[in-house]
Rosetta silent file (secondary structure, phi, psi, omega in degrees, C-alpha in Angstrom):
SEQUENCE: MTINVKYFGVVADVTQKKEEQLHFESEAVSLNSVQSKLEQLYSGIKNTKYAFAVNHAMTKGDLLVNDNDEIALLPAFSGG
SCORE:     score description
SCORE:     0.000 S_00000001
   1 L     0.000  142.302 -179.363    0.013   -0.017    0.015 S_00000001
   2 E  -126.794  130.819  174.890    1.184    3.505   -0.831 S_00000001
   3 E  -121.304  153.818  179.818   -0.021    6.728    0.728 S_00000001
   4 E  -105.217  127.363 -176.752    0.867   10.251   -0.256 S_00000001
   5 E  -115.934  131.260  178.105    1.990   12.519    2.515 S_00000001
   6 E  -118.041  138.817 -179.612    2.183   16.325    2.307 S_00000001
   7 E  -116.544  141.658 -178.615    3.960   18.507    4.833 S_00000001
   8 L  -130.958  153.432  174.916    3.242   22.146    5.561 S_00000001
   9 H    54.766 -131.841 -178.169    4.882   24.914    7.572 S_00000001
  10 H   -63.444  -28.295  177.241    7.111   23.853   10.455 S_00000001
  11 H   -64.727  -40.838  175.267    6.406   20.192    9.724 S_00000001
  12 H   -62.865  -36.462  177.728    8.002   20.671    6.272 S_00000001
  13 H   -61.972  -43.317  179.751   10.934   22.322    8.018 S_00000001
  14 H   -63.264  -50.469 -176.358   11.370   19.240   10.229 S_00000001
  15 H   -78.070  -18.596 -173.588   11.105   16.716    7.392 S_00000001
  16 L    57.622   32.601  178.782   12.973   18.899    4.850 S_00000001
  17 L  -144.418  151.638  171.685   10.302   17.758    2.359 S_00000001
  18 L   -91.952  -30.520  179.925    7.074   19.103    0.929 S_00000001
  19 E  -165.043  160.585  173.166    5.723   15.670    0.126 S_00000001
  20 E  -164.186  171.428  172.609    6.599   12.033   -0.237 S_00000001
  21 E  -107.090  138.966  175.512    5.111    8.551   -0.597 S_00000001
  22 E  -114.052  142.593 -177.335    5.150    6.082    2.246 S_00000001
  23 E  -114.898  136.524  179.137    4.861    2.329    1.643 S_00000001
  24 L  -128.091  154.043 -179.150    3.239   -0.177    3.980 S_00000001
  25 L   -71.081  -39.793 -173.745    2.948   -3.946    3.826 S_00000001
  26 L   -90.770  168.624 -174.874   -0.794   -4.139    4.458 S_00000001
  27 L   -81.275  -23.486  176.620   -3.689   -2.834    2.323 S_00000001
  28 E  -142.746  134.800  179.075   -5.059   -0.576    5.080 S_00000001
  29 E  -130.498  157.971  179.916   -3.267    0.899    8.070 S_00000001
  30 E   -79.789  155.837  175.511   -4.331    3.107   10.967 S_00000001
  31 H   -62.298  -31.298  174.399   -3.484    6.752   11.145 S_00000001
  32 H   -61.687  -38.191  177.096   -1.654    5.938   14.347 S_00000001
  33 H   -65.201  -39.970  177.006    0.593    3.547   12.395 S_00000001
  34 H   -61.454  -48.480 -177.921    1.339    6.306    9.896 S_00000001
  35 H   -60.397  -41.858  178.800    2.223    8.683   12.747 S_00000001
  36 H   -58.979  -46.283 -179.809    4.503    6.030   14.304 S_00000001
  37 H   -60.439  -45.221  179.005    6.308    5.536   11.008 S_00000001
  38 H   -61.206  -36.368  179.410    6.765    9.304   10.587 S_00000001
  39 H   -71.230  -28.489  176.467    8.172    9.563   14.106 S_00000001
  40 H   -73.464  -39.464 -177.619   10.667    6.822   13.298 S_00000001
  41 H   -74.376  -36.019 -174.068   11.726    8.562   10.060 S_00000001
  42 L  -133.081   92.629 -176.137   11.845   12.083   11.554 S_00000001
  43 H   -58.104  -30.891 -178.814   12.597   12.190   15.280 S_00000001
  44 H   -68.769  -15.709 -177.166   11.994   15.967   15.424 S_00000001
  45 H   -68.533  -25.628 -179.437    8.361   15.495   14.469 S_00000001
  46 H   -60.377  -31.516 -177.303    7.622   14.224   18.014 S_00000001
  47 H   -94.400   11.203 -175.100    8.157   17.725   19.353 S_00000001
  48 L  -111.125  133.567  177.782    6.005   19.419   16.673 S_00000001
  49 L   -90.528  127.138 -178.519    2.320   20.152   17.071 S_00000001
  50 E  -154.818  162.036  176.625    0.319   19.288   13.985 S_00000001
  51 E  -118.840  159.388  177.543   -3.061   17.996   12.803 S_00000001
  52 E  -103.122  143.911  166.997   -3.916   15.451   10.189 S_00000001
  53 E  -125.664  133.394  179.971   -6.132   15.895    7.164 S_00000001
  54 E  -119.053  120.468 -176.986   -7.000   12.801    5.178 S_00000001
  55 L    52.505   46.490  174.533   -8.160   13.350    1.624 S_00000001
  56 L    72.535   13.177  177.803   -8.643   17.050    2.304 S_00000001
  57 E  -120.377  127.599  174.926  -10.781   16.521    5.455 S_00000001
  58 E   -59.362  144.506 -179.901   -9.572   17.349    8.935 S_00000001
  59 E  -139.279  149.108  174.533   -9.653   14.350   11.189 S_00000001
  60 L  -122.898  147.464  177.196   -9.408   13.570   14.871 S_00000001
  61 L    79.565 -177.843 -175.751   -8.670   10.192   16.367 S_00000001
  62 L   -91.704  139.399  174.468   -7.543    7.051   14.697 S_00000001
  63 L  -147.003  167.136  176.054   -8.960    5.838   11.410 S_00000001
  64 E   -84.858  134.803  173.365   -7.983    3.525    8.615 S_00000001
  65 E  -110.959  149.740 -172.834   -6.251    4.944    5.634 S_00000001
  66 E  -118.904  171.671  179.283   -6.223    3.127    2.298 S_00000001
  67 L   -50.997  132.253  178.201   -4.055    2.820   -0.739 S_00000001
  68 L    71.131   10.104  173.084   -3.443    6.132   -2.494 S_00000001
  69 L   -68.344  154.446  177.158   -5.020    8.232    0.253 S_00000001
  70 E  -108.068  125.228  177.439   -3.533   11.668    0.738 S_00000001
  71 E  -115.246  129.174  174.614   -2.487   12.640    4.257 S_00000001
  72 E  -112.075  137.346  173.022   -1.488   16.219    5.076 S_00000001
  73 E  -103.960  115.835 -174.270    0.318   17.232    8.254 S_00000001
  74 E  -111.353  128.614 -179.130   -0.753   20.717    9.092 S_00000001
  75 E   -69.535  162.172  173.957    1.024   22.777   11.751 S_00000001
  76 L   -60.492  137.335 -178.264   -0.900   24.450   14.521 S_00000001
  77 L  -143.754  158.184  177.124   -2.461   27.675   13.353 S_00000001
  78 L  -122.935  151.002  179.692   -4.803   30.315   14.728 S_00000001
  79 L  -115.438  174.133 -177.545   -7.508   32.232   13.044 S_00000001
  80 L  -146.963    0.000    0.000   -9.027   35.573   13.498 S_00000001
């Protein structure tokens, strides 16, 4: 399974990438598994506050992501 990951703001600074593809053995993985893999790849991401969007929708909690899903890591932001 392959997912597309996009990084924004300070998260992109930590990863030194704007986007990449991650590969997993199974056909569906949890968002928590994706987060664990990212923390293994980029140790600095553990100290960064960010939210997940899956296929352009903000998400909270754990959910299953599927092949070719797009996950964005969005830094904390404030509105006005």
